[in-house]
N, C-alpha and C positions, 0 to 999 in steps of 0.2 A: 501658180495658175497655169494650166496648159494653154499652149498656143492653138488657136483655131485658124486654119489656113496659113496666113503669114503675117508677121509684123516687120516693119521696115524703119530704119533710122539712117539718115545721111548727115555727114558732117564734113566740112572742109577744114583742113588743118594746114598751117604754114610751118614748115620745118626748114630752117636755114633759108636757102634760096629756092626751095621747091614748094609747090602747092600739091597737097595730097587730098584726094577725095576718099573718105572712108564711108563705106556703105555696109550696114549690118542688116542681114536678113535672118529673121528668126522663123524657121519653117516648122510646121507641125510634124510631130513624130508618128502620127497615125498612118497606118498602111494606105488608106484611101488618098492621102495627100502626097505620097512618095513619088508618084509619077510627075509631079510639078517641079521637084527639086532640080533636075538637070537644066531646065530653062532659067532658073534663078542663078545658078553658079556658072553658066556659060561665060567665057571671057574673064573669069576671076583670076586674080594674081595670087591670092591667099585664101585659104579656107580654115576656119577655126571650128572644131567640133566640141560642143559642150553638152553634157548630159547629166541627168539627176538619177541616182541609184536608189533613192528613197521610195 
C-alpha cells in the first residue's frame, strides 16, 4: 500500500549504557510530496532508503 503524505514511528531503545531514540519516517514517493522530504531529514544522523521495484 502506497504511503500518502508521511507515516511516522518513534521508539526508544537502551543499548548498553546509552539511550537511543529511533525515528522512522516513511515519506511518499509521489512527486508532489518530494518538496517536504528535506524538512523531515534535517539533523538526521542516518538515512535508510527502501524502495519497491514491483
